[in-house]
N, CA, C and O atoms as CSV, one atom per row, in Angstrom:
chain,resi,resn,atom,element,x,y,z
A,1,MET,N,N,0.918,-1.209,-0.005
A,1,MET,CA,C,0.017,-0.007,-0.093
A,1,MET,C,C,0.842,1.203,-0.036
A,1,MET,O,O,1.710,1.351,0.824
A,2,ALA,N,N,0.586,2.053,-0.925
A,2,ALA,CA,C,1.407,3.304,-1.032
A,2,ALA,C,C,0.921,4.326,-0.084
A,2,ALA,O,O,-0.295,4.483,0.024
A,3,ARG,N,N,1.775,5.067,0.645
A,3,ARG,CA,C,1.372,6.103,1.587
A,3,ARG,C,C,2.133,7.399,1.073
A,3,ARG,O,O,3.345,7.457,0.865
A,4,ILE,N,N,1.230,8.413,0.906
A,4,ILE,CA,C,1.881,9.673,0.445
A,4,ILE,C,C,1.122,10.722,1.017
A,4,ILE,O,O,-0.106,10.753,0.937
A,5,ALA,N,N,1.931,11.747,1.699
A,5,ALA,CA,C,1.250,12.887,2.430
A,5,ALA,C,C,0.309,12.381,3.733
A,5,ALA,O,O,-0.594,13.066,4.213
A,6,GLY,N,N,0.660,11.190,4.156
A,6,GLY,CA,C,-0.193,10.732,5.303
A,6,GLY,C,C,-1.455,10.166,4.889
A,6,GLY,O,O,-2.376,10.012,5.691
A,7,VAL,N,N,-1.547,9.795,3.456
A,7,VAL,CA,C,-2.819,9.101,3.104
A,7,VAL,C,C,-2.334,7.886,2.418
A,7,VAL,O,O,-1.345,7.757,1.697
A,8,ASN,N,N,-3.319,6.924,2.820
A,8,ASN,CA,C,-3.060,5.583,2.217
A,8,ASN,C,C,-3.763,5.543,0.842
A,8,ASN,O,O,-4.971,5.774,0.791
A,9,LEU,N,N,-3.062,5.260,-0.270
A,9,LEU,CA,C,-3.831,5.426,-1.535
A,9,LEU,C,C,-4.401,3.970,-1.827
A,9,LEU,O,O,-3.769,2.978,-1.462
A,10,PRO,N,N,-5.472,3.886,-2.419
A,10,PRO,CA,C,-6.061,2.552,-2.650
A,10,PRO,C,C,-5.106,1.887,-3.752
A,10,PRO,O,O,-4.522,2.543,-4.614
A,11,THR,N,N,-5.039,0.702,-3.629
A,11,THR,CA,C,-4.017,-0.026,-4.565
A,11,THR,C,C,-4.623,-0.375,-5.827
A,11,THR,O,O,-3.872,-0.370,-6.802
A,12,ASN,N,N,-5.931,-0.702,-6.013
A,12,ASN,CA,C,-6.513,-1.179,-7.184
A,12,ASN,C,C,-7.200,-0.085,-7.943
A,12,ASN,O,O,-8.146,-0.377,-8.675
A,13,LYS,N,N,-6.768,1.227,-7.815
A,13,LYS,CA,C,-7.228,2.292,-8.573
A,13,LYS,C,C,-6.242,2.832,-9.428
A,13,LYS,O,O,-5.074,2.614,-9.103
A,14,ARG,N,N,-6.463,3.506,-10.475
A,14,ARG,CA,C,-5.507,4.081,-11.364
A,14,ARG,C,C,-4.745,5.138,-10.624
A,14,ARG,O,O,-5.252,5.605,-9.604
A,15,VAL,N,N,-3.599,5.553,-11.029
A,15,VAL,CA,C,-2.699,6.374,-10.303
A,15,VAL,C,C,-3.358,7.771,-10.197
A,15,VAL,O,O,-3.397,8.332,-9.101
A,16,ILE,N,N,-3.860,8.330,-11.272
A,16,ILE,CA,C,-4.543,9.701,-11.270
A,16,ILE,C,C,-5.779,9.774,-10.352
A,16,ILE,O,O,-6.045,10.771,-9.682
A,17,VAL,N,N,-6.500,8.673,-10.370
A,17,VAL,CA,C,-7.566,8.736,-9.522
A,17,VAL,C,C,-7.321,8.568,-7.924
A,17,VAL,O,O,-7.947,9.175,-7.056
A,18,ALA,N,N,-6.373,7.706,-7.731
A,18,ALA,CA,C,-5.838,7.371,-6.338
A,18,ALA,C,C,-5.157,8.667,-5.852
A,18,ALA,O,O,-5.243,8.914,-4.649
A,19,LEU,N,N,-4.547,9.446,-6.583
A,19,LEU,CA,C,-3.756,10.730,-6.135
A,19,LEU,C,C,-4.878,11.768,-5.720
A,19,LEU,O,O,-4.572,12.639,-4.906
A,20,THR,N,N,-6.108,11.721,-6.216
A,20,THR,CA,C,-7.050,12.771,-5.886
A,20,THR,C,C,-7.492,12.296,-4.471
A,20,THR,O,O,-8.359,13.024,-3.986
A,21,TYR,N,N,-7.107,11.259,-3.700
A,21,TYR,CA,C,-7.660,11.013,-2.291
A,21,TYR,C,C,-6.860,11.987,-1.509
A,21,TYR,O,O,-7.326,12.317,-0.419
A,22,ILE,N,N,-5.736,12.499,-1.886
A,22,ILE,CA,C,-4.937,13.507,-1.207
A,22,ILE,C,C,-5.587,14.969,-1.163
A,22,ILE,O,O,-5.877,15.583,-2.190
A,23,HIS,N,N,-5.768,15.420,0.017
A,23,HIS,CA,C,-6.550,16.656,0.116
A,23,HIS,C,C,-5.623,17.924,-0.587
A,23,HIS,O,O,-4.504,18.196,-0.151
A,24,GLY,N,N,-6.178,18.571,-1.601
A,24,GLY,CA,C,-5.498,19.553,-2.335
A,24,GLY,C,C,-4.952,19.136,-3.744
A,24,GLY,O,O,-4.501,19.970,-4.530
A,25,ILE,N,N,-5.022,17.740,-4.028
A,25,ILE,CA,C,-4.661,17.396,-5.291
A,25,ILE,C,C,-6.020,16.878,-6.052
A,25,ILE,O,O,-6.663,15.923,-5.617
A,26,GLY,N,N,-6.363,17.552,-7.145
A,26,GLY,CA,C,-7.537,17.168,-7.769
A,26,GLY,C,C,-7.145,16.501,-9.165
A,26,GLY,O,O,-5.966,16.294,-9.450
A,27,PRO,N,N,-8.149,16.192,-9.976
A,27,PRO,CA,C,-7.821,15.441,-11.298
A,27,PRO,C,C,-6.653,16.218,-12.161
A,27,PRO,O,O,-5.789,15.579,-12.762
A,28,PHE,N,N,-6.701,17.500,-12.166
A,28,PHE,CA,C,-5.780,18.251,-12.969
A,28,PHE,C,C,-4.404,18.098,-12.527
A,28,PHE,O,O,-3.545,17.723,-13.325
A,29,LYS,N,N,-4.143,18.349,-11.369
A,29,LYS,CA,C,-2.825,18.244,-10.573
A,29,LYS,C,C,-2.289,16.763,-10.662
A,29,LYS,O,O,-1.099,16.540,-10.882
A,30,ALA,N,N,-3.197,15.783,-10.487
A,30,ALA,CA,C,-2.795,14.543,-10.542
A,30,ALA,C,C,-2.247,14.214,-11.806
A,30,ALA,O,O,-1.176,13.614,-11.892
A,31,ARG,N,N,-3.005,14.617,-12.941
A,31,ARG,CA,C,-2.571,14.390,-14.345
A,31,ARG,C,C,-1.175,15.088,-14.548
A,31,ARG,O,O,-0.255,14.498,-15.114
A,32,GLN,N,N,-1.061,16.337,-14.076
A,32,GLN,CA,C,0.179,17.134,-14.333
A,32,GLN,C,C,1.434,16.257,-13.599
A,32,GLN,O,O,2.530,16.163,-14.153
A,33,ILE,N,N,1.175,15.690,-12.422
A,33,ILE,CA,C,2.216,14.941,-11.666
A,33,ILE,C,C,2.558,13.896,-12.489
A,33,ILE,O,O,3.736,13.751,-12.817
A,34,ALA,N,N,1.612,13.067,-12.910
A,34,ALA,CA,C,1.878,11.702,-13.778
A,34,ALA,C,C,2.486,12.113,-14.989
A,34,ALA,O,O,3.356,11.381,-15.461
A,35,GLU,N,N,2.157,13.218,-15.603
A,35,GLU,CA,C,2.915,13.507,-16.879
A,35,GLU,C,C,4.452,13.970,-16.600
A,35,GLU,O,O,5.371,13.633,-17.346
A,36,LYS,N,N,4.602,14.658,-15.618
A,36,LYS,CA,C,5.942,15.215,-15.322
A,36,LYS,C,C,6.816,13.955,-15.001
A,36,LYS,O,O,7.997,13.986,-15.345
A,37,LEU,N,N,6.357,12.937,-14.418
A,37,LEU,CA,C,7.221,11.837,-13.946
A,37,LEU,C,C,7.210,10.650,-14.938
A,37,LEU,O,O,7.917,9.650,-14.811
A,38,GLY,N,N,6.252,10.891,-16.028
A,38,GLY,CA,C,6.358,9.970,-17.260
A,38,GLY,C,C,5.653,8.683,-16.720
A,38,GLY,O,O,6.123,7.605,-17.084
A,39,ILE,N,N,4.552,8.691,-15.874
A,39,ILE,CA,C,3.861,7.559,-15.429
A,39,ILE,C,C,2.558,7.471,-16.497
A,39,ILE,O,O,1.927,8.468,-16.848
A,40,ASP,N,N,2.315,6.311,-16.880
A,40,ASP,CA,C,1.245,6.202,-17.818
A,40,ASP,C,C,-0.097,6.283,-17.046
A,40,ASP,O,O,-0.195,5.711,-15.961
A,41,GLN,N,N,-1.102,6.956,-17.559
A,41,GLN,CA,C,-2.319,7.244,-16.917
A,41,GLN,C,C,-3.302,5.965,-16.573
A,41,GLN,O,O,-4.231,5.985,-15.766
A,42,SER,N,N,-2.921,4.965,-17.294
A,42,SER,CA,C,-3.663,3.590,-17.191
A,42,SER,C,C,-3.150,2.809,-16.173
A,42,SER,O,O,-3.835,1.846,-15.830
A,43,ARG,N,N,-1.941,3.038,-15.530
A,43,ARG,CA,C,-1.408,2.242,-14.638
A,43,ARG,C,C,-2.130,2.277,-13.262
A,43,ARG,O,O,-2.788,3.261,-12.927
A,44,ARG,N,N,-1.998,1.229,-12.508
A,44,ARG,CA,C,-2.668,1.148,-11.295
A,44,ARG,C,C,-1.679,1.390,-10.139
A,44,ARG,O,O,-0.494,1.233,-10.433
A,45,VAL,N,N,-1.957,1.732,-8.920
A,45,VAL,CA,C,-1.135,1.988,-7.868
A,45,VAL,C,C,-0.194,0.599,-7.488
A,45,VAL,O,O,1.001,0.614,-7.192
A,46,GLN,N,N,-0.889,-0.338,-7.562
A,46,GLN,CA,C,-0.233,-1.687,-7.195
A,46,GLN,C,C,0.914,-2.030,-8.205
A,46,GLN,O,O,1.778,-2.845,-7.885
A,47,ASP,N,N,0.923,-1.419,-9.405
A,47,ASP,CA,C,1.855,-1.702,-10.438
A,47,ASP,C,C,3.050,-0.793,-10.321
A,47,ASP,O,O,4.046,-1.084,-10.984
A,48,LEU,N,N,3.061,0.189,-9.615
A,48,LEU,CA,C,4.029,1.136,-9.435
A,48,LEU,C,C,5.268,0.510,-8.584
A,48,LEU,O,O,5.056,-0.257,-7.645
A,49,SER,N,N,6.488,0.870,-8.957
A,49,SER,CA,C,7.625,0.365,-8.114
A,49,SER,C,C,7.798,1.445,-6.962
A,49,SER,O,O,7.144,2.488,-6.949
A,50,ASP,N,N,8.719,1.113,-6.016
A,50,ASP,CA,C,9.033,1.746,-4.694
A,50,ASP,C,C,9.599,3.022,-5.280
A,50,ASP,O,O,9.211,4.094,-4.814
A,51,ALA,N,N,10.491,2.997,-6.273
A,51,ALA,CA,C,11.134,4.179,-6.809
A,51,ALA,C,C,10.176,5.275,-7.373
A,51,ALA,O,O,10.394,6.475,-7.206
A,52,GLU,N,N,9.157,4.808,-8.016
A,52,GLU,CA,C,8.077,5.712,-8.561
A,52,GLU,C,C,7.272,6.296,-7.692
A,52,GLU,O,O,6.841,7.418,-7.959
A,53,ILE,N,N,6.909,5.643,-6.474
A,53,ILE,CA,C,6.229,6.076,-5.316
A,53,ILE,C,C,6.942,7.218,-4.708
A,53,ILE,O,O,6.429,8.292,-4.394
A,54,LEU,N,N,8.188,6.871,-4.574
A,54,LEU,CA,C,9.269,7.926,-3.835
A,54,LEU,C,C,9.251,9.180,-4.714
A,54,LEU,O,O,9.186,10.298,-4.204
A,55,GLN,N,N,9.307,8.989,-6.038
A,55,GLN,CA,C,9.288,10.019,-7.031
A,55,GLN,C,C,8.100,10.943,-6.879
A,55,GLN,O,O,8.243,12.166,-6.884
A,56,ILE,N,N,6.875,10.324,-6.739
A,56,ILE,CA,C,5.649,11.094,-6.597
A,56,ILE,C,C,5.566,11.713,-5.284
A,56,ILE,O,O,5.093,12.848,-5.231
A,57,ARG,N,N,6.029,11.031,-4.005
A,57,ARG,CA,C,6.026,11.694,-2.779
A,57,ARG,C,C,6.875,12.988,-2.798
A,57,ARG,O,O,6.473,14.068,-2.366
A,58,GLU,N,N,8.134,12.758,-3.363
A,58,GLU,CA,C,9.094,13.896,-3.338
A,58,GLU,C,C,8.521,15.014,-4.161
A,58,GLU,O,O,8.700,16.167,-3.769
A,59,THR,N,N,7.799,14.767,-5.348
A,59,THR,CA,C,7.303,15.945,-6.087
A,59,THR,C,C,6.044,16.522,-5.421
A,59,THR,O,O,5.803,17.710,-5.636
A,60,ILE,N,N,5.275,15.867,-4.694
A,60,ILE,CA,C,4.210,16.537,-4.028
A,60,ILE,C,C,4.812,17.267,-2.750
A,60,ILE,O,O,4.298,18.319,-2.369
A,61,ASP,N,N,5.732,16.799,-2.189
A,61,ASP,CA,C,6.292,17.493,-0.991
A,61,ASP,C,C,6.855,18.766,-1.508
A,61,ASP,O,O,6.631,19.768,-0.830
A,62,ALA,N,N,7.564,18.894,-2.622
A,62,ALA,CA,C,8.433,19.884,-2.993
A,62,ALA,C,C,7.585,21.066,-3.768
A,62,ALA,O,O,7.888,22.260,-3.776
A,63,GLU,N,N,6.456,20.459,-4.414
A,63,GLU,CA,C,5.788,21.652,-5.258
A,63,GLU,C,C,4.376,22.004,-4.905
A,63,GLU,O,O,3.873,23.005,-5.414
A,64,HIS,N,N,3.671,21.221,-4.033
A,64,HIS,CA,C,2.283,21.236,-3.693
A,64,HIS,C,C,2.142,21.261,-2.308
A,64,HIS,O,O,2.780,20.544,-1.538
A,65,THR,N,N,1.071,22.319,-1.902
A,65,THR,CA,C,0.700,22.319,-0.495
A,65,THR,C,C,-0.561,21.399,-0.306
A,65,THR,O,O,-1.626,21.647,-0.871
A,66,VAL,N,N,-0.377,20.349,0.504
A,66,VAL,CA,C,-1.478,19.375,0.598
A,66,VAL,C,C,-1.792,19.174,2.150
A,66,VAL,O,O,-1.132,19.621,3.088
A,67,GLU,N,N,-2.868,18.456,2.203
A,67,GLU,CA,C,-3.378,17.773,3.631
A,67,GLU,C,C,-3.252,18.898,4.757
A,67,GLU,O,O,-3.775,20.010,4.678
A,68,GLY,N,N,-2.466,18.426,5.832
A,68,GLY,CA,C,-2.442,19.343,6.963
A,68,GLY,C,C,-2.169,20.800,6.765
A,68,GLY,O,O,-2.859,21.686,7.267
A,69,ASP,N,N,-1.022,21.018,5.931
A,69,ASP,CA,C,-0.615,22.422,5.763
A,69,ASP,C,C,-1.920,23.127,4.983
A,69,ASP,O,O,-2.331,24.235,5.327
A,70,LEU,N,N,-2.423,22.485,4.075
A,70,LEU,CA,C,-3.529,23.124,3.290
A,70,LEU,C,C,-4.653,23.461,4.284
A,70,LEU,O,O,-5.136,24.593,4.316
A,71,ARG,N,N,-5.013,22.597,4.993
A,71,ARG,CA,C,-6.159,22.684,5.875
A,71,ARG,C,C,-5.912,23.801,6.885
A,71,ARG,O,O,-6.761,24.658,7.134
A,72,ARG,N,N,-4.764,23.752,7.426
A,72,ARG,CA,C,-4.256,24.831,8.319
A,72,ARG,C,C,-4.328,26.301,7.779
A,72,ARG,O,O,-4.898,27.216,8.374
A,73,GLU,N,N,-3.663,26.418,6.546
A,73,GLU,CA,C,-3.633,27.595,5.841
A,73,GLU,C,C,-5.165,28.240,5.653
A,73,GLU,O,O,-5.490,29.380,5.986
A,74,THR,N,N,-6.056,27.195,5.016
A,74,THR,CA,C,-7.274,27.717,4.858
A,74,THR,C,C,-8.033,28.101,6.123
A,74,THR,O,O,-8.807,29.057,6.071
A,75,ALA,N,N,-7.860,27.406,7.276
A,75,ALA,CA,C,-8.491,27.862,8.504
A,75,ALA,C,C,-7.930,29.172,9.037
A,75,ALA,O,O,-8.625,29.948,9.693
A,76,MET,N,N,-6.627,29.401,8.733
A,76,MET,CA,C,-5.882,30.636,9.188
A,76,MET,C,C,-6.529,31.885,8.361
A,76,MET,O,O,-6.799,32.980,8.855
A,77,ASN,N,N,-6.716,31.515,7.060
A,77,ASN,CA,C,-7.390,32.591,6.274
A,77,ASN,C,C,-8.822,33.030,6.800
A,77,ASN,O,O,-9.146,34.212,6.917
A,78,ILE,N,N,-9.646,31.955,7.105
A,78,ILE,CA,C,-10.947,32.221,7.616
A,78,ILE,C,C,-10.853,32.915,9.134
A,78,ILE,O,O,-11.594,33.841,9.464
A,79,LYS,N,N,-10.053,32.461,9.823
A,79,LYS,CA,C,-9.766,33.145,11.187
A,79,LYS,C,C,-9.389,34.627,10.932
A,79,LYS,O,O,-9.972,35.525,11.539
A,80,ARG,N,N,-8.435,34.870,10.050
A,80,ARG,CA,C,-8.160,36.200,9.764
A,80,ARG,C,C,-9.255,37.149,9.369
A,80,ARG,O,O,-9.348,38.291,9.819
A,81,LEU,N,N,-10.076,36.611,8.503
A,81,LEU,CA,C,-11.260,37.422,8.043
A,81,LEU,C,C,-12.174,37.609,9.182
A,81,LEU,O,O,-12.756,38.691,9.255
A,82,MET,N,N,-12.413,36.593,10.201
A,82,MET,CA,C,-13.323,36.734,11.421
A,82,MET,C,C,-12.664,37.797,12.245
A,82,MET,O,O,-13.327,38.728,12.703
A,83,ASP,N,N,-11.322,37.678,12.452
A,83,ASP,CA,C,-10.731,38.681,13.399
A,83,ASP,C,C,-10.758,40.108,12.786
A,83,ASP,O,O,-10.749,41.043,13.586
A,84,LEU,N,N,-10.787,40.367,11.525
A,84,LEU,CA,C,-10.850,41.737,10.971
A,84,LEU,C,C,-12.377,42.168,11.091
A,84,LEU,O,O,-12.693,43.355,11.019
A,85,ALA,N,N,-13.104,41.376,11.235
A,85,ALA,CA,C,-14.650,41.678,11.301
A,85,ALA,C,C,-15.294,42.276,10.192
A,85,ALA,O,O,-16.280,43.004,10.305
A,86,CYS,N,N,-14.617,41.907,8.861
A,86,CYS,CA,C,-15.124,42.241,7.561
A,86,CYS,C,C,-16.486,41.469,7.427
A,86,CYS,O,O,-16.960,40.628,8.191
A,87,TYR,N,N,-17.008,41.995,6.207
A,87,TYR,CA,C,-18.230,41.356,5.967
A,87,TYR,C,C,-18.212,39.772,5.821
A,87,TYR,O,O,-19.055,39.063,6.370
A,88,ARG,N,N,-17.255,39.316,5.090
A,88,ARG,CA,C,-17.082,37.813,4.880
A,88,ARG,C,C,-16.762,37.342,6.268
A,88,ARG,O,O,-17.433,36.360,6.586
A,89,GLY,N,N,-15.955,37.751,7.149
A,89,GLY,CA,C,-15.661,37.317,8.286
A,89,GLY,C,C,-16.953,37.138,9.322
A,89,GLY,O,O,-17.112,36.172,10.069
A,90,LEU,N,N,-17.745,38.161,9.213
A,90,LEU,CA,C,-18.888,38.163,9.968
A,90,LEU,C,C,-19.989,37.041,9.476
A,90,LEU,O,O,-20.726,36.495,10.297
A,91,ARG,N,N,-20.035,36.773,8.214
A,91,ARG,CA,C,-20.762,35.667,7.610
A,91,ARG,C,C,-20.243,34.265,8.028
A,91,ARG,O,O,-21.026,33.359,8.313
A,92,HIS,N,N,-18.864,34.116,8.054
A,92,HIS,CA,C,-18.255,32.888,8.623
A,92,HIS,C,C,-18.676,32.721,10.046
A,92,HIS,O,O,-19.044,31.619,10.451
A,93,ARG,N,N,-18.632,33.890,10.911
A,93,ARG,CA,C,-18.808,33.709,12.297
A,93,ARG,C,C,-20.457,33.398,12.680
A,93,ARG,O,O,-20.822,32.781,13.680
A,94,LYS,N,N,-21.166,33.859,11.853
A,94,LYS,CA,C,-22.675,33.651,11.975
A,94,LYS,C,C,-23.223,32.372,11.316
A,94,LYS,O,O,-24.368,31.969,11.522
A,95,GLY,N,N,-22.313,31.742,10.490
A,95,GLY,CA,C,-22.745,30.372,9.811
A,95,GLY,C,C,-23.707,30.501,8.718
A,95,GLY,O,O,-24.540,29.640,8.433
A,96,LEU,N,N,-23.524,31.801,8.023
A,96,LEU,CA,C,-24.323,32.029,6.801
A,96,LEU,C,C,-23.457,32.011,5.718
A,96,LEU,O,O,-22.240,32.127,5.865
A,97,PRO,N,N,-24.107,31.844,4.420
A,97,PRO,CA,C,-23.572,31.832,3.225
A,97,PRO,C,C,-22.557,33.132,2.978
A,97,PRO,O,O,-22.879,34.297,3.211
A,98,VAL,N,N,-21.274,32.699,2.463
A,98,VAL,CA,C,-20.268,34.025,2.504
A,98,VAL,C,C,-20.306,34.653,1.064
A,98,VAL,O,O,-19.902,35.808,0.931
A,99,ARG,N,N,-20.714,34.037,0.115
A,99,ARG,CA,C,-20.496,34.478,-1.359
A,99,ARG,C,C,-21.809,35.043,-1.984
A,99,ARG,O,O,-22.069,34.906,-3.179
A,100,GLY,N,N,-22.593,35.667,-1.123
A,100,GLY,CA,C,-23.730,36.495,-1.759
A,100,GLY,C,C,-24.991,35.688,-2.210
A,100,GLY,O,O,-25.822,36.156,-2.988
A,101,GLN,N,N,-25.072,34.403,-1.644
A,101,GLN,CA,C,-26.357,33.629,-2.040
A,101,GLN,C,C,-27.507,34.204,-1.207
A,101,GLN,O,O,-27.272,34.893,-0.215
A,102,ARG,N,N,-28.601,33.954,-1.564
A,102,ARG,CA,C,-29.948,34.264,-1.025
A,102,ARG,C,C,-29.981,33.585,0.308
A,102,ARG,O,O,-29.276,32.589,0.472
A,103,THR,N,N,-30.763,34.050,1.306
A,103,THR,CA,C,-31.057,33.298,2.538
A,103,THR,C,C,-32.291,33.309,2.815
A,103,THR,O,O,-32.617,32.543,3.722
A,104,HIS,N,N,-33.300,34.074,2.224
A,104,HIS,CA,C,-34.583,33.940,2.551
A,104,HIS,C,C,-35.309,32.566,2.555
A,104,HIS,O,O,-36.130,32.180,3.387
A,105,THR,N,N,-34.836,31.889,1.440
A,105,THR,CA,C,-35.073,30.500,1.256
A,105,THR,C,C,-33.861,29.871,0.855
A,105,THR,O,O,-32.908,30.586,0.547
A,106,ASN,N,N,-33.764,28.591,0.816
A,106,ASN,CA,C,-32.659,27.793,0.499
A,106,ASN,C,C,-31.453,28.133,1.726
A,106,ASN,O,O,-31.810,28.495,2.847
A,107,ALA,N,N,-30.166,27.987,1.405
A,107,ALA,CA,C,-28.977,28.134,2.287
A,107,ALA,C,C,-29.084,27.205,3.466
A,107,ALA,O,O,-28.528,27.477,4.530
A,108,ARG,N,N,-29.827,26.060,3.283
A,108,ARG,CA,C,-29.874,25.100,4.294
A,108,ARG,C,C,-28.537,24.439,4.750
A,108,ARG,O,O,-28.275,24.134,5.913
A,109,THR,N,N,-27.783,24.274,3.737
A,109,THR,CA,C,-26.512,23.550,3.913
A,109,THR,C,C,-25.708,24.293,4.974
A,109,THR,O,O,-25.083,23.701,5.853
A,110,ARG,N,N,-25.756,25.665,4.845
A,110,ARG,CA,C,-24.852,26.537,5.633
A,110,ARG,C,C,-25.635,26.770,6.996
A,110,ARG,O,O,-25.010,26.731,8.056
A,111,LYS,N,N,-26.894,26.994,6.973
A,111,LYS,CA,C,-27.691,27.453,8.165
A,111,LYS,C,C,-28.066,26.151,9.051
A,111,LYS,O,O,-28.306,26.240,10.255
A,112,GLY,N,N,-28.089,25.074,8.413
A,112,GLY,CA,C,-28.646,23.855,9.210
A,112,GLY,C,C,-30.062,23.444,8.996
A,112,GLY,O,O,-30.734,23.951,8.097
A,113,LYS,N,N,-30.482,22.625,9.725
A,113,LYS,CA,C,-31.993,22.110,9.533
A,113,LYS,C,C,-32.815,23.214,10.138
A,113,LYS,O,O,-32.496,23.865,11.133
A,114,ALA,N,N,-33.983,23.360,9.378
A,114,ALA,CA,C,-34.976,24.437,9.558
A,114,ALA,C,C,-35.399,24.293,11.016
A,114,ALA,O,O,-35.653,23.167,11.445
A,115,LYS,N,N,-35.489,25.347,11.792
A,115,LYS,CA,C,-36.138,25.297,13.197
A,115,LYS,C,C,-37.564,25.770,13.018
A,115,LYS,O,O,-37.807,26.700,12.249
A,116,PRO,N,N,-38.500,25.166,13.696
A,116,PRO,CA,C,-39.932,25.723,13.734
A,116,PRO,C,C,-39.951,26.962,14.657
A,116,PRO,O,O,-39.287,27.023,15.692
A,117,ILE,N,N,-40.812,28.010,14.178
A,117,ILE,CA,C,-40.912,29.078,15.055
A,117,ILE,C,C,-42.398,29.096,15.634
A,117,ILE,O,O,-43.393,29.126,14.910
A,118,ALA,N,N,-42.425,29.074,17.038
A,118,ALA,CA,C,-43.640,29.002,17.631
A,118,ALA,C,C,-44.556,30.077,17.405
A,118,ALA,O,O,-44.094,31.208,17.256
A,119,GLY,N,N,-45.843,29.874,17.359
A,119,GLY,CA,C,-46.914,30.935,17.265
A,119,GLY,C,C,-46.956,31.536,15.790
A,119,GLY,O,O,-47.277,32.694,15.521
A,120,LYS,N,N,-46.581,30.561,14.890
A,120,LYS,CA,C,-46.470,31.125,13.458
A,120,LYS,C,C,-47.826,30.718,12.806
A,120,LYS,O,O,-48.064,31.229,11.712
A,121,LYS,N,N,-48.695,29.910,13.309
A,121,LYS,CA,C,-49.882,29.377,12.669
A,121,LYS,C,C,-50.862,30.569,12.527
A,121,LYS,O,O,-50.841,31.534,13.290
A,122,LYS,N,N,-51.657,30.437,11.569
A,122,LYS,CA,C,-52.732,31.409,11.378
A,122,LYS,C,C,-54.172,31.028,11.759
A,122,LYS,O,O,-55.087,31.838,11.603
Protein backbone atom coordinates (compact mmCIF):
# COMPACT_ATOMS: atom_id res chain seq x y z
CA MET A 1 0.00 0.00 0.00
CA ALA A 2 1.41 3.39 -1.03
CA ARG A 3 1.37 6.09 1.63
CA ILE A 4 1.82 9.65 0.38
CA ALA A 5 1.36 12.82 2.46
CA GLY A 6 -0.14 10.78 5.30
CA VAL A 7 -2.82 9.21 3.08
CA ASN A 8 -3.04 5.52 2.18
CA LEU A 9 -3.71 5.35 -1.56
CA PRO A 10 -6.09 2.59 -2.71
CA THR A 11 -4.00 -0.02 -4.52
CA ASN A 12 -6.51 -1.19 -7.12
CA LYS A 13 -7.30 2.26 -8.56
CA ARG A 14 -5.54 4.09 -11.38
CA VAL A 15 -2.73 6.41 -10.27
CA ILE A 16 -4.55 9.60 -11.27
CA VAL A 17 -7.71 8.63 -9.40
CA ALA A 18 -5.74 7.47 -6.35
CA LEU A 19 -3.80 10.76 -6.12
CA THR A 20 -7.08 12.67 -5.84
CA TYR A 21 -7.58 11.01 -2.41
CA ILE A 22 -4.96 13.49 -1.14
CA HIS A 23 -6.55 16.75 0.05
CA GLY A 24 -5.34 19.50 -2.27
CA ILE A 25 -4.80 17.34 -5.36
CA GLY A 26 -7.59 17.14 -7.89
CA PRO A 27 -7.75 15.43 -11.28
CA PHE A 28 -5.82 18.21 -13.05
CA LYS A 29 -2.89 18.28 -10.62
CA ALA A 30 -2.83 14.47 -10.53
CA ARG A 31 -2.53 14.40 -14.34
CA GLN A 32 0.23 17.04 -14.21
CA ILE A 33 2.22 15.01 -11.67
CA ALA A 34 1.86 11.80 -13.70
CA GLU A 35 2.93 13.57 -16.92
CA LYS A 36 5.93 15.18 -15.26
CA LEU A 37 7.17 11.85 -13.92
CA GLY A 38 6.32 9.94 -17.11
CA ILE A 39 3.80 7.60 -15.45
CA ASP A 40 1.16 6.16 -17.79
CA GLN A 41 -2.38 7.23 -16.85
CA SER A 42 -3.78 3.71 -17.17
CA ARG A 43 -1.36 2.20 -14.61
CA ARG A 44 -2.63 1.13 -11.22
CA VAL A 45 -1.06 1.99 -7.87
CA GLN A 46 -0.21 -1.67 -7.19
CA ASP A 47 1.87 -1.74 -10.41
CA LEU A 48 4.10 1.17 -9.34
CA SER A 49 7.61 0.46 -8.15
CA ASP A 50 8.96 1.81 -4.86
CA ALA A 51 11.15 4.25 -6.79
CA GLU A 52 8.13 5.69 -8.64
CA ILE A 53 6.17 6.06 -5.40
CA LEU A 54 9.17 7.84 -3.89
CA GLN A 55 9.33 10.17 -6.92
CA ILE A 56 5.62 11.00 -6.56
CA ARG A 57 6.06 11.63 -2.82
CA GLU A 58 9.05 13.94 -3.38
CA THR A 59 7.29 15.87 -6.17
CA ILE A 60 4.20 16.44 -4.04
CA ASP A 61 6.27 17.50 -1.01
CA ALA A 62 8.37 19.92 -3.06
CA GLU A 63 5.78 21.56 -5.31
CA HIS A 64 2.32 21.28 -3.74
CA THR A 65 0.63 22.33 -0.51
CA VAL A 66 -1.47 19.37 0.61
CA GLU A 67 -3.29 17.80 3.58
CA GLY A 68 -2.53 19.33 7.00
CA ASP A 69 -0.64 22.38 5.71
CA LEU A 70 -3.43 23.25 3.27
CA ARG A 71 -6.17 22.74 5.88
CA ARG A 72 -4.22 24.89 8.36
CA GLU A 73 -3.70 27.63 5.77
CA THR A 74 -7.41 27.67 4.88
CA ALA A 75 -8.41 27.79 8.55
CA MET A 76 -5.98 30.66 9.18
CA ASN A 77 -7.39 32.62 6.22
CA ILE A 78 -10.93 32.23 7.59
CA LYS A 79 -9.77 33.13 11.12
CA ARG A 80 -8.07 36.26 9.74
CA LEU A 81 -11.33 37.35 8.08
CA MET A 82 -13.22 36.74 11.32
CA ASP A 83 -10.67 38.72 13.37
CA LEU A 84 -10.86 41.64 10.93
CA ALA A 85 -14.65 41.63 11.37
CA CYS A 86 -15.11 42.31 7.67
CA TYR A 87 -18.35 41.31 5.98
CA ARG A 88 -17.08 37.88 4.90
CA GLY A 89 -15.70 37.27 8.38
CA LEU A 90 -19.03 38.11 9.99
CA ARG A 91 -20.81 35.71 7.63
CA HIS A 92 -18.35 32.95 8.60
CA ARG A 93 -18.88 33.75 12.28
CA LYS A 94 -22.68 33.59 11.97
CA GLY A 95 -22.59 30.43 9.84
CA LEU A 96 -24.35 32.03 6.88
CA PRO A 97 -23.47 31.88 3.16
CA VAL A 98 -20.35 33.95 2.47
CA ARG A 99 -20.53 34.52 -1.27
CA GLY A 100 -23.74 36.48 -1.75
CA GLN A 101 -26.28 33.68 -2.02
CA ARG A 102 -29.88 34.32 -0.97
CA THR A 103 -30.92 33.29 2.53
CA HIS A 104 -34.66 33.99 2.58
CA THR A 105 -35.18 30.51 1.21
CA ASN A 106 -32.53 27.84 0.63
CA ALA A 107 -29.07 28.16 2.27
CA ARG A 108 -29.91 25.07 4.34
CA THR A 109 -26.45 23.56 3.93
CA ARG A 110 -24.90 26.52 5.69
CA LYS A 111 -27.71 27.38 8.14
CA GLY A 112 -28.53 23.83 9.19
CA LYS A 113 -31.88 22.11 9.59
CA ALA A 114 -34.93 24.41 9.61
CA LYS A 115 -36.11 25.29 13.13
CA PRO A 116 -39.86 25.70 13.68
CA ILE A 117 -40.96 29.10 14.97
CA ALA A 118 -43.62 28.98 17.73
CA GLY A 119 -46.85 30.94 17.23
CA LYS A 120 -46.54 31.13 13.46
CA LYS A 121 -49.91 29.41 12.70
CA LYS A 122 -52.80 31.50 11.38
